[in-house]
GUDREN-983648 format. One record per residue (C-alpha): residue in three letters; x, y, z. Coordinates in Angstrom, 3 decimals, decimal comma. Layout:
+-------+----------+----------+----------+
| torfi |        x |        y |        z |
+-------+----------+----------+----------+
|   ALA |        X |        Y |        Z |
...
+-------+----------+----------+----------+
This chain:
+-------+----------+----------+----------+
| torfi |        x |        y |        z |
+-------+----------+----------+----------+
|   MET |    0,123 |    0,016 |    0,001 |
|   ASN |    2,857 |    2,474 |    0,859 |
|   LYS |    4,955 |    1,886 |   -2,171 |
|   LYS |    7,400 |    4,815 |   -2,416 |
|   ILE |    7,417 |    7,029 |   -5,590 |
|   ASP |   11,048 |    7,717 |   -6,681 |
|   TYR |   10,992 |   11,462 |   -7,433 |
|   THR |   14,828 |   11,628 |   -7,861 |
|   GLY |   14,672 |    8,832 |  -10,456 |
|   GLY |   13,012 |   10,879 |  -13,179 |
|   SER |   11,677 |   14,220 |  -14,405 |
|   VAL |    8,711 |   16,065 |  -13,029 |
|   PRO |    6,374 |   14,778 |  -15,760 |
|   GLU |    7,427 |   11,350 |  -15,163 |
|   VAL |    6,746 |   11,842 |  -11,365 |
|   VAL |    3,373 |   13,037 |  -12,133 |
|   ASP |    2,703 |   10,025 |  -14,303 |
|   LYS |    3,950 |    7,682 |  -11,689 |
|   ILE |    1,611 |    9,160 |   -9,008 |
|   LEU |   -1,261 |    8,686 |  -11,644 |
|   TYR |   -0,295 |    5,146 |  -12,622 |
|   GLN |   -0,238 |    4,152 |   -8,956 |
|   ALA |   -3,556 |    5,831 |   -8,304 |
|   ILE |   -5,021 |    3,941 |  -11,264 |
|   GLU |   -3,563 |    0,521 |  -10,311 |
|   SER |   -4,832 |    1,046 |   -6,727 |
|   LYS |   -8,409 |    1,822 |   -8,104 |
|   ALA |   -8,271 |    5,172 |   -6,430 |
|   SER |  -11,131 |    7,589 |   -7,331 |
|   ASP |   -9,056 |   10,671 |   -5,949 |
|   VAL |   -5,459 |   11,883 |   -5,371 |
|   HIS |   -4,815 |   14,473 |   -2,714 |
|   LEU |   -1,561 |   16,299 |   -2,814 |
|   ASP |   -1,161 |   18,141 |    0,568 |
|   PRO |    1,720 |   20,578 |    1,511 |
|   ASP |    2,611 |   20,717 |    5,129 |
|   ARG |    5,545 |   21,818 |    7,324 |
|   GLU |    7,499 |   18,649 |    6,621 |
|   GLY |    6,842 |   17,813 |    2,977 |
|   PHE |    4,345 |   17,193 |    0,303 |
|   SER |    1,900 |   14,460 |    1,238 |
|   ILE |    0,211 |   12,029 |   -1,179 |
|   ARG |   -3,072 |   10,378 |   -0,332 |
|   PHE |   -5,398 |    8,184 |   -2,424 |
|   ARG |   -9,143 |    7,901 |   -1,929 |
|   ILE |   -9,901 |    4,220 |   -2,565 |
|   ASP |  -13,534 |    2,895 |   -1,992 |
|   GLY |  -14,369 |    6,271 |   -0,470 |
|   ILE |  -11,636 |    6,209 |    2,158 |
|   LEU |   -8,307 |    8,250 |    2,050 |
|   TYR |   -5,100 |    6,273 |    2,525 |
|   PRO |   -1,600 |    7,882 |    3,154 |
|   MET |    0,585 |    6,879 |    0,271 |
|   ASP |    3,951 |    8,736 |    0,400 |
|   LYS |    5,583 |   12,023 |    1,241 |
|   LEU |    7,801 |   14,017 |   -1,050 |
|   ALA |   10,449 |   16,588 |   -0,259 |
|   SER |    8,784 |   19,987 |   -0,034 |
|   TYR |   10,969 |   21,423 |   -2,748 |
|   ALA |    9,189 |   19,130 |   -5,266 |
|   GLN |    5,640 |   20,498 |   -4,664 |
|   ASP |    5,904 |   23,756 |   -6,865 |
|   GLU |    7,348 |   21,766 |   -9,810 |
|   ILE |    4,749 |   19,017 |   -9,667 |
|   ILE |    1,806 |   21,423 |   -9,239 |
|   SER |    3,035 |   23,495 |  -12,060 |
|   ARG |    3,184 |   20,450 |  -14,199 |
|   ILE |   -0,342 |   19,514 |  -13,383 |
|   LYS |   -1,619 |   23,101 |  -14,073 |
|   VAL |    0,185 |   23,081 |  -17,486 |
|   VAL |   -1,570 |   19,834 |  -18,683 |
|   ALA |   -4,814 |   20,959 |  -17,150 |
|   LEU |   -4,656 |   24,380 |  -18,964 |
|   MET |   -4,638 |   26,524 |  -15,735 |
|   ASP |   -2,698 |   29,486 |  -14,798 |
|   ILE |    0,638 |   28,589 |  -13,410 |
|   ALA |    1,341 |   31,845 |  -12,334 |
|   GLU |   -1,681 |   32,280 |  -10,091 |
|   ARG |   -1,446 |   30,907 |   -6,518 |
|   ARG |   -3,483 |   33,148 |   -4,549 |
|   PHE |   -6,922 |   31,802 |   -5,755 |
|   PRO |   -8,530 |   28,459 |   -6,318 |
|   GLN |   -8,562 |   27,047 |   -9,751 |
|   ASP |  -10,216 |   24,202 |  -11,605 |
|   GLY |   -9,334 |   22,316 |  -14,783 |
|   HIS |   -9,067 |   19,000 |  -16,340 |
|   PHE |   -7,078 |   16,767 |  -18,751 |
|   GLU |   -6,895 |   13,465 |  -20,238 |
|   PHE |   -4,617 |   10,639 |  -19,203 |
|   GLU |   -3,903 |    7,321 |  -21,058 |
|   HIS |   -3,012 |    4,186 |  -19,117 |
|   GLU |   -2,822 |    0,705 |  -20,684 |
|   LYS |   -4,842 |    1,862 |  -23,713 |
|   ARG |   -7,584 |    3,374 |  -21,474 |
|   ILE |   -8,369 |    7,111 |  -21,504 |
|   TYR |   -9,023 |    8,634 |  -18,100 |
|   ASN |  -10,537 |   12,091 |  -17,256 |
|   ILE |   -8,730 |   13,826 |  -14,521 |
|   ARG |  -10,422 |   16,769 |  -12,880 |
|   VAL |   -8,088 |   19,223 |  -11,111 |
|   SER |   -8,798 |   21,475 |   -8,252 |
|   THR |   -6,301 |   23,596 |   -6,528 |
|   ALA |   -6,714 |   25,763 |   -3,413 |
|   PRO |   -4,319 |   27,944 |   -1,562 |
|   ALA |   -3,101 |   26,573 |    1,877 |
|   ILE |   -0,735 |   28,016 |    4,469 |
|   TYR |    2,054 |   25,808 |    3,288 |
|   GLY |    1,318 |   26,064 |   -0,446 |
|   GLU |   -1,312 |   24,905 |   -2,833 |
|   ALA |   -3,253 |   21,732 |   -2,181 |
|   VAL |   -4,353 |   19,759 |   -5,247 |
|   ALA |   -7,279 |   17,403 |   -5,631 |
|   LEU |   -7,474 |   15,032 |   -8,702 |
|   ARG |  -10,573 |   13,142 |   -9,387 |
|   ILE |   -9,980 |   10,225 |  -11,580 |
|   LEU |  -12,822 |    9,239 |  -14,009 |
|   ASN |  -12,420 |    5,951 |  -15,910 |
|   ARG |  -14,623 |    6,609 |  -19,111 |
|   GLU |  -15,063 |    2,858 |  -19,608 |
|   ASP |  -16,520 |    2,501 |  -15,911 |
|   VAL |  -18,917 |    5,326 |  -16,159 |
|   ILE |  -21,740 |    3,518 |  -17,708 |
|   VAL |  -23,068 |    0,598 |  -15,732 |
|   ASN |  -25,960 |   -1,471 |  -16,268 |
|   LEU |  -28,903 |   -0,130 |  -14,294 |
|   ALA |  -29,507 |   -3,660 |  -12,746 |
|   ASP |  -25,829 |   -3,885 |  -11,572 |
|   LEU |  -25,900 |   -0,496 |   -9,583 |
|   GLY |  -27,588 |   -2,000 |   -6,327 |
|   LEU |  -31,169 |   -1,172 |   -6,842 |
|   ASN |  -33,486 |   -3,940 |   -5,529 |
|   PRO |  -36,011 |   -5,333 |   -8,203 |
|   GLU |  -38,958 |   -3,058 |   -7,004 |
|   GLN |  -36,676 |   -0,155 |   -7,072 |
|   LEU |  -35,587 |   -1,010 |  -10,483 |
|   LYS |  -39,031 |   -1,266 |  -11,775 |
|   THR |  -39,765 |    2,304 |  -10,423 |
|   VAL |  -36,646 |    3,900 |  -12,002 |
|   GLU |  -37,534 |    2,272 |  -15,273 |
|   LYS |  -41,120 |    3,407 |  -15,047 |
|   ILE |  -40,199 |    7,085 |  -14,300 |
|   SER |  -37,333 |    7,166 |  -16,944 |
|   ALA |  -39,891 |    6,003 |  -19,587 |
|   SER |  -42,185 |    9,137 |  -19,184 |
|   PRO |  -42,239 |   11,191 |  -22,385 |
|   TYR |  -41,772 |   14,395 |  -20,185 |
|   GLY |  -41,169 |   15,721 |  -16,495 |
|   MET |  -38,193 |   15,784 |  -14,380 |
|   VAL |  -36,160 |   12,981 |  -12,598 |
|   LEU |  -33,603 |   14,294 |   -9,950 |
|   VAL |  -30,880 |   12,320 |   -8,390 |
|   THR |  -29,693 |   13,404 |   -5,056 |
|   GLY |  -26,787 |   12,758 |   -2,562 |
|   PRO |  -23,515 |   14,233 |   -1,389 |
|   THR |  -20,387 |   14,394 |   -3,514 |
|   GLY |  -19,060 |   11,214 |   -4,575 |
|   SER |  -22,255 |    9,159 |   -4,061 |
|   GLY |  -22,569 |    7,886 |   -7,668 |
|   LYS |  -25,116 |   10,505 |   -9,071 |
|   THR |  -23,300 |   10,930 |  -12,378 |
|   THR |  -22,811 |    7,276 |  -12,947 |
|   PHE |  -26,486 |    6,703 |  -12,280 |
|   LEU |  -27,497 |    9,171 |  -14,729 |
|   TYR |  -25,150 |    7,897 |  -17,496 |
|   SER |  -26,612 |    4,493 |  -16,824 |
|   ILE |  -30,229 |    5,832 |  -17,514 |
|   LEU |  -29,208 |    7,522 |  -20,724 |
|   SER |  -27,596 |    4,374 |  -22,194 |
|   THR |  -31,063 |    2,766 |  -22,029 |
|   PHE |  -32,566 |    5,253 |  -24,473 |
|   ASN |  -32,784 |    4,611 |  -28,172 |
|   LYS |  -30,477 |    7,413 |  -29,253 |
|   ILE |  -31,479 |    7,299 |  -32,924 |
|   SER |  -35,132 |    8,103 |  -32,485 |
|   ARG |  -34,502 |   10,730 |  -29,562 |
|   ASN |  -32,621 |   14,011 |  -29,527 |
|   ILE |  -30,609 |   13,702 |  -26,305 |
|   MET |  -28,602 |   16,578 |  -25,033 |
|   THR |  -26,471 |   16,910 |  -21,850 |
|   LEU |  -24,901 |   19,872 |  -20,183 |
|   GLU |  -21,890 |   18,819 |  -18,138 |
|   ASP |  -18,946 |   20,117 |  -16,187 |
|   PRO |  -16,900 |   18,401 |  -17,498 |
|   VAL |  -18,128 |   15,919 |  -20,207 |
|   GLU |  -17,041 |   12,658 |  -18,585 |
|   PHE |  -17,881 |   10,148 |  -21,301 |
|   PRO |  -18,459 |   10,846 |  -24,937 |
|   MET |  -21,797 |    9,053 |  -26,000 |
|   ALA |  -22,572 |    8,313 |  -29,567 |
|   SER |  -25,594 |   10,164 |  -30,979 |
|   VAL |  -25,766 |   12,435 |  -28,001 |
|   ARG |  -25,262 |   16,053 |  -28,213 |
|   GLN |  -22,833 |   16,916 |  -25,168 |
|   ILE |  -22,183 |   20,415 |  -24,151 |
|   GLN |  -19,062 |   21,346 |  -21,976 |
|   ILE |  -20,029 |   24,030 |  -19,476 |
|   ASP |  -17,257 |   26,804 |  -19,066 |
|   GLU |  -17,715 |   29,163 |  -16,407 |
|   ASN |  -14,535 |   30,977 |  -17,344 |
|   ILE |  -16,259 |   32,310 |  -20,503 |
|   GLY |  -19,648 |   32,907 |  -19,019 |
|   LEU |  -21,179 |   29,635 |  -20,309 |
|   GLY |  -22,968 |   28,493 |  -17,251 |
|   PHE |  -25,626 |   25,916 |  -16,685 |
|   ALA |  -28,473 |   28,600 |  -16,810 |
|   LYS |  -27,317 |   30,239 |  -20,049 |
|   SER |  -26,712 |   26,827 |  -21,699 |
|   MET |  -30,242 |   25,692 |  -20,806 |
|   ARG |  -31,800 |   28,675 |  -22,617 |
|   ALA |  -29,823 |   27,461 |  -25,789 |
|   VAL |  -30,617 |   23,902 |  -25,400 |
|   VAL |  -34,421 |   24,162 |  -25,005 |
|   ARG |  -34,379 |   25,747 |  -28,684 |
|   GLN |  -32,465 |   22,748 |  -30,020 |
|   ASP |  -35,666 |   20,709 |  -30,206 |
|   PRO |  -34,488 |   18,092 |  -27,519 |
|   ASP |  -36,430 |   15,074 |  -26,292 |
|   VAL |  -34,231 |   14,327 |  -23,458 |
|   ILE |  -31,747 |   16,644 |  -21,416 |
|   MET |  -29,278 |   15,655 |  -18,799 |
|   LEU |  -28,363 |   18,680 |  -16,745 |
|   GLY |  -25,238 |   17,841 |  -14,721 |
|   GLU |  -26,253 |   19,888 |  -11,693 |
|   ILE |  -28,943 |   22,259 |  -10,304 |
|   ARG |  -26,749 |   24,919 |   -8,628 |
|   ASP |  -28,735 |   27,891 |   -8,341 |
|   ALA |  -32,261 |   29,332 |   -8,551 |
|   ASP |  -31,931 |   30,574 |  -12,262 |
|   THR |  -31,049 |   26,974 |  -13,372 |
|   ALA |  -33,616 |   25,535 |  -11,252 |
|   GLN |  -36,296 |   27,742 |  -12,798 |
|   MET |  -35,037 |   26,973 |  -16,390 |
|   ALA |  -35,023 |   23,324 |  -15,855 |
|   PHE |  -38,534 |   23,131 |  -14,371 |
|   GLN |  -40,042 |   25,238 |  -17,107 |
|   ALA |  -38,281 |   22,974 |  -19,757 |
|   SER |  -39,680 |   19,837 |  -18,135 |
|   LEU |  -43,118 |   21,428 |  -18,387 |
|   THR |  -42,910 |   22,063 |  -22,081 |
|   GLY |  -42,864 |   18,155 |  -22,977 |
|   ILE |  -39,086 |   17,547 |  -22,247 |
|   LEU |  -37,838 |   14,637 |  -20,151 |
|   LEU |  -35,096 |   16,175 |  -17,875 |
|   PHE |  -32,535 |   14,519 |  -15,557 |
|   SER |  -30,376 |   16,311 |  -13,199 |
|   THR |  -28,642 |   16,053 |   -9,960 |
|   PHE |  -29,004 |   18,183 |   -6,739 |
|   HIS |  -26,838 |   18,266 |   -3,581 |
|   THR |  -29,125 |   17,236 |   -0,644 |
|   PHE |  -29,036 |   14,515 |    1,789 |
|   ASP |  -32,517 |   12,991 |    1,344 |
|   VAL |  -35,643 |   13,202 |   -0,875 |
|   PRO |  -37,675 |   15,408 |    1,520 |
|   GLY |  -34,971 |   17,753 |    1,778 |
|   LEU |  -34,731 |   18,141 |   -1,880 |
|   VAL |  -38,287 |   19,081 |   -2,184 |
|   ILE |  -38,160 |   21,606 |    0,611 |
|   ARG |  -34,901 |   23,246 |   -0,857 |
|   LEU |  -36,462 |   23,664 |   -4,308 |
|   ILE |  -39,448 |   25,438 |   -2,579 |
|   GLU |  -36,914 |   27,752 |   -0,749 |
|   MET |  -35,162 |   28,453 |   -3,952 |
|   GLY |  -38,424 |   30,031 |   -5,192 |
|   VAL |  -39,689 |   27,303 |   -7,390 |
|   PRO |  -43,604 |   27,388 |   -6,940 |
|   ARG |  -45,045 |   24,470 |   -4,981 |
|   SER |  -47,512 |   23,822 |   -8,092 |
|   VAL |  -44,428 |   23,744 |  -10,439 |
|   VAL |  -42,395 |   21,336 |   -8,292 |
|   ALA |  -45,532 |   18,917 |   -7,885 |
|   HIS |  -46,403 |   18,892 |  -11,557 |
|   ALA |  -42,890 |   18,737 |  -13,001 |
|   LEU |  -41,214 |   16,047 |  -10,827 |
|   SER |  -41,704 |   12,508 |  -11,877 |
|   GLY |  -39,463 |   11,042 |   -9,182 |
|   ILE |  -36,498 |   11,498 |   -7,010 |
|   ILE |  -33,726 |    9,005 |   -6,325 |
|   SER |  -31,469 |    9,394 |   -3,289 |
|   THR |  -28,172 |    7,527 |   -3,593 |
|   ARG |  -25,065 |    6,660 |   -1,492 |
|   LEU |  -22,106 |    4,400 |   -2,068 |
|   VAL |  -20,896 |    1,677 |    0,452 |
|   ARG |  -17,902 |   -0,524 |    0,348 |
|   LYS |  -18,429 |   -4,151 |   -0,396 |
|   ILE |  -17,082 |   -6,950 |    1,781 |
|   CYS |  -13,982 |   -8,583 |    0,400 |
|   HIS |  -15,120 |  -12,123 |   -0,524 |
|   ALA |  -11,478 |  -13,394 |   -0,288 |
|   CYS |  -11,330 |  -12,897 |    3,435 |
|   ALA |  -15,084 |  -12,711 |    4,634 |
|   GLU |  -15,973 |  -14,574 |    7,512 |
|   PRO |  -19,081 |  -14,691 |   10,117 |
|   TYR |  -18,908 |  -12,563 |   13,196 |
|   GLU |  -21,084 |  -11,650 |   16,095 |
|   PRO |  -22,431 |   -8,074 |   15,936 |
|   THR |  -22,233 |   -5,756 |   18,867 |
|   GLU |  -25,369 |   -4,761 |   20,782 |
|   SER |  -25,452 |   -1,204 |   19,147 |
|   GLU |  -25,006 |   -3,036 |   15,730 |
|   ARG |  -27,866 |   -5,268 |   16,535 |
|   ARG |  -29,993 |   -2,208 |   17,410 |
|   PHE |  -29,304 |   -0,703 |   13,984 |
|   LEU |  -30,491 |   -4,176 |   12,341 |
|   GLY |  -33,567 |   -4,417 |   14,567 |
|   ASP |  -35,544 |   -7,506 |   13,793 |
|   ALA |  -34,922 |   -7,193 |    9,966 |
|   VAL |  -31,951 |   -9,669 |    9,896 |
|   THR |  -31,794 |  -12,832 |   11,925 |
|   GLY |  -29,041 |  -14,705 |    9,951 |
|   GLN |  -25,473 |  -14,998 |    9,840 |
|   ILE |  -23,612 |  -11,591 |    9,587 |
|   LYS |  -20,281 |  -11,369 |    7,749 |
|   LYS |  -17,447 |   -9,004 |    7,445 |
|   GLY |  -13,901 |   -9,035 |    5,978 |
|   LYS |  -10,989 |   -9,731 |    8,325 |
|   GLY |   -8,398 |   -8,176 |    5,963 |
|   CYS |   -6,099 |   -9,701 |    3,332 |
|   ASP |   -3,576 |   -8,658 |    0,465 |
|   THR |   -6,385 |   -8,678 |   -1,933 |
|   CYS |   -8,319 |   -5,800 |   -0,141 |
|   ARG |   -5,069 |   -4,001 |    1,314 |
|   GLN |   -5,975 |   -5,353 |    4,823 |
|   SER |   -9,140 |   -3,328 |    4,731 |
|   GLY |  -11,763 |   -6,141 |    4,680 |
|   TYR |  -13,570 |   -4,312 |    1,663 |
|   LEU |  -13,217 |   -4,432 |   -2,041 |
|   GLY |  -15,223 |   -2,355 |   -4,438 |
|   ARG |  -18,345 |   -0,365 |   -3,861 |
|   ILE |  -22,229 |   -0,733 |   -4,537 |
|   GLY |  -25,106 |    1,674 |   -4,209 |
|   LEU |  -27,781 |    2,266 |   -1,610 |
|   PHE |  -30,915 |    3,683 |   -3,037 |
|   GLU |  -34,282 |    5,560 |   -2,025 |
|   VAL |  -36,603 |    5,924 |   -4,884 |
|   VAL |  -39,757 |    7,941 |   -4,702 |
|   GLU |  -42,300 |    8,195 |   -7,540 |
|   PHE |  -44,339 |   11,421 |   -7,440 |
|   ASP |  -48,100 |   10,186 |   -7,682 |
|   GLU |  -51,210 |   12,180 |   -7,269 |
|   GLU |  -51,041 |   11,914 |   -3,506 |
|   VAL |  -47,439 |   13,356 |   -3,310 |
|   ARG |  -48,503 |   16,044 |   -5,763 |
|   SER |  -51,503 |   17,078 |   -3,636 |
|   GLY |  -49,448 |   17,018 |   -0,634 |
|   ILE |  -47,057 |   19,586 |   -1,916 |
|   ILE |  -49,586 |   21,842 |   -3,639 |
|   GLU |  -51,567 |   22,063 |   -0,283 |
|   GLY |  -48,674 |   23,673 |    1,349 |
|   MET |  -47,687 |   21,188 |    4,082 |
|   PRO |  -45,341 |   22,603 |    6,560 |
|   SER |  -41,743 |   21,267 |    6,229 |
|   SER |  -41,979 |   18,721 |    8,995 |
|   THR |  -45,303 |   17,157 |    7,791 |
|   LEU |  -44,014 |   17,213 |    4,373 |
|   ARG |  -40,910 |   15,288 |    5,344 |
|   GLU |  -42,949 |   12,577 |    7,086 |
|   PHE |  -45,495 |   12,360 |    4,333 |
|   ILE |  -42,815 |   11,752 |    1,625 |
|   GLU |  -40,859 |    9,259 |    3,761 |
|   LYS |  -43,934 |    7,149 |    3,990 |
|   LYS |  -44,106 |    6,955 |    0,072 |
|   SER |  -40,816 |    5,299 |   -0,036 |
|   PRO |  -41,191 |    1,612 |    0,572 |
|   VAL |  -37,378 |    1,239 |    0,840 |
|   ASN |  -35,186 |    4,006 |    2,311 |
|   LEU |  -31,508 |    4,202 |    2,553 |
|   ARG |  -31,570 |    2,371 |    5,818 |
|   ALA |  -33,673 |   -0,344 |    4,582 |
|   SER |  -31,537 |   -0,618 |    1,384 |
|   ALA |  -28,336 |   -0,948 |    3,481 |
|   ILE |  -30,066 |   -3,665 |    5,764 |
|   GLU |  -30,891 |   -5,639 |    2,632 |
|   LYS |  -27,287 |   -5,585 |    1,482 |
|   ILE |  -26,043 |   -6,615 |    5,129 |
|   ALA |  -28,408 |   -9,463 |    5,148 |
|   ALA |  -27,174 |  -10,716 |    1,725 |
|   GLY |  -23,506 |  -10,418 |    2,805 |
|   ILE |  -22,569 |   -7,637 |    0,504 |
|   THR |  -21,691 |   -4,891 |    2,975 |
|   THR |  -21,328 |   -4,556 |    6,882 |
|   ILE |  -23,303 |   -2,783 |    9,565 |
|   GLU |  -20,198 |   -0,764 |   10,360 |
|   GLU |  -19,979 |    0,632 |    6,659 |
|   ALA |  -23,551 |    1,315 |    6,526 |
|   ILE |  -23,441 |    3,397 |    9,636 |
|   ARG |  -20,337 |    5,176 |    8,385 |
|   VAL |  -22,277 |    6,339 |    5,254 |
|   ILE |  -25,902 |    6,892 |    6,393 |
|   GLY |  -25,559 |    7,181 |   10,049 |
|   THR |  -27,552 |    5,471 |   12,904 |
|   ALA |  -30,967 |    7,531 |   12,324 |
+-------+----------+----------+----------+
């Protein structure tokens, strides 16, 4: 796990390549380069957890950061303000999209690299972790000729992968499908994909105004970030367009409440939304070292009476880097907006009542989804609590 990177044995571009090679081989989703008093730390995020990898001499950090900025088309002279960029990286005949974010810190610039494997972006819907009933509901609301489907969850919860998987199910010859992305993560045949560029003033709201005049059947809007974008998206969905997007909230009721707070009229929220999917990613038990164990009293309380059989977890081995986990899978909550939900929103229910009402409409919430996977030996109680808490 802590294989050293030989900075002195090559040029700066070679060192950057070595870091990315090692990250990809380790199946890392992110690389963190952190300056501190003693040096320049390298950490990899693997299956959602950050692991320390190495520490380089502090004199190397400026050269490494400058190299990353050059390939990401960023301003190498600007160190006072955060910057964003991206570039493509090839490894073993695969193309990876690397998102770059820099931020000024007290000992120099901190850098975060998000690694996106284009070939892994599109996953079959049935393989994401939805149970059979959830899969049917997602397929139903995605088959609607118009309306809006929102996917919610924190950063890194699998929202973009979920949307790409839905788009892959459409007949792209008979439909005009357009996407607005920042950045475009995976080129799709017969899909018009627009790259958002805030630096030139091409934001989501302005792009939406142009896209709705392109006679689209389906729009994928990478993210609803502000009130203007939200208003444009909802208006588009009411004109006969099927629109998919993501929104950063923690649960389905919270998303509805947040949209109303952003100024979207309750009647528009009610009539435009076809459904909301809340998603999280949990680590899967490493089957090479999985073994039965006896849960603690607090873990049993989390399970309640839902699971009575044998519970497993990984003890740690070379295959999983002694973590007991290997790979990740989704937890989902899927809510279809029927007439009862729409009426509840339009009637102006207070936030607390609306939250309880929507929660009752979801037969399987995130906690129930986690318990299903614990019972099936896919993940652990500890991992479920880490991701969704005990509530």
